[in-house]
C-alpha positions in Angstrom: 11.6 18.2 8.4 9.1 17.6 5.6 6.3 15.3 6.7 4.8 13.2 4.0 1.8 10.8 4.3 4.3 7.9 4.0 6.3 9.1 7.0 3.2 9.7 9.1 2.1 6.1 8.4 5.6 4.8 9.1 5.6 6.7 12.4 2.2 5.1 13.3 3.5 1.7 12.5 6.7 2.3 14.5 4.6 3.4 17.5 2.3 0.5 17.2 5.3 -1.9 17.2 6.9 -0.1 20.1 4.2 1.1 22.6 6.8 2.5 25.0 7.8 5.0 22.3 4.5 6.8 22.4 5.1 7.9 26.0 8.5 9.6 25.6 9.3 9.4 22.0 12.1 7.4 20.4 15.4 9.0 21.3 17.5 6.8 18.9 19.2 8.8 16.2 17.8 8.7 12.7 19.1 5.9 10.5 20.6 6.7 7.1 20.6 4.3 4.2 24.0 2.6 4.1 23.0 -0.2 1.7 20.0 -1.4 -0.3 19.0 -5.1 -0.7 16.3 -6.4 -3.1 14.3 -9.0 -1.2 12.8 -12.1 -2.9 10.0 -10.9 -5.2 11.7 -7.6 -5.9 15.0 -9.3 -6.7 13.3 -11.4 -9.4 12.1 -8.2 -11.0 15.4 -6.4 -10.6 17.1 -8.5 -13.1 14.6 -7.5 -15.8 15.0 -3.8 -15.2 17.3 -1.5 -17.2 20.2 -0.4 -15.0 19.1 3.2 -15.1 15.6 2.3 -13.8 17.1 0.2 -11.0 19.4 3.1 -10.1 16.4 5.6 -10.1 14.5 3.3 -7.8 17.4 2.9 -5.4 18.1 6.7 -5.3 14.4 7.5 -4.6 14.2 4.8 -1.9 17.3 6.1 -0.2 16.2 9.8 -0.5 12.7 9.1 0.9 13.8 6.9 3.7 16.6 9.4 4.8 14.1 12.3 4.6 11.8 10.5 7.1 14.6 11.0 9.8 13.4 7.9 11.8 15.5 5.3 13.6 13.7 2.6 11.6 11.0 2.6 9.0 9.0 -0.6 9.4 7.2 -0.2 6.1 6.5 2.4 3.5 5.6 2.7 -0.1 6.5 5.3 -2.7 5.9 5.8 -6.4 8.9 5.9 -8.7 9.5 4.9 -12.3 5.9 4.0 -12.9 5.8 1.6 -10.0 4.9 1.5 -6.4 7.9 0.4 -4.4 7.5 -1.1 -1.0 10.4 -1.0 1.4 11.7 -0.6 4.9 14.8 0.6 6.7 16.4 -1.1 9.7 18.4 0.6 12.5 21.7 -0.4 11.0 20.9 1.5 7.7 19.9 -1.4 5.5 17.0 -0.6 3.2 15.0 -3.5 1.9 13.0 -3.3 -1.3 10.2 -5.8 -1.1 8.0 -5.2 -4.1 7.5 -3.3 -7.4 3.8 -3.1 -8.0 1.8 -1.5 -10.8 0.0 1.5 -9.4 -3.4 0.3 -10.5 -2.8 -3.1 -8.9 -1.6 -1.4 -5.7 -4.8 0.7 -5.6 -6.8 -2.6 -5.8 -4.7 -4.1 -2.9 -5.3 -1.0 -0.8 -9.0 -1.0 -1.5 -9.2 -4.7 -0.7 -7.3 -4.2 2.6 -9.7 -1.5 3.8 -8.7 0.0 7.2 -5.9 -2.5 7.5 -4.2 -0.7 4.6 -3.0 1.9 7.2 -0.4 -0.8 8.2 0.8 -0.9 4.7 0.1 -3.1 1.7 2.6 -5.1 -0.2 2.3 -7.4 -3.2 1.3 -10.3 -1.0 -1.3 -8.5 1.0 -1.5 -6.4 4.2 1.9 -5.8 5.9 1.3 -6.6 9.5 4.7 -7.9 10.8 7.2 -5.2 11.7 10.8 -6.2 11.3 10.1 -8.6 8.4 13.8 -8.4 7.7 16.7 -7.6 9.9 20.1 -7.6 8.5 
């Protein structure tokens, strides 16, 4: 398994949200992306994207989340098509895309968040609530 910085942060967030997991590990099988939903802010931007760009984003999100091989991904971000995409994956295989952020704006959000940025930064600030969406 390839371990990226995003998957390491996602594992840290998963363990913080599930303290029992740190003792024996999470024995649930890895989730695979079954469907992708565009949440509020991202959905507004989705309608203005060319179909090919939306497809590229969805393919990259699915590939990255699947590659993490985790039962759930509470929050991660990845860069694709000139944007930082914030997303999660629930145990039933639903990936949610929360935000499409300009990389320079994302850098500013991370800098402003300081150490809290380890929990993830979305367009509306520090991501501190695991399971924002459950489908």
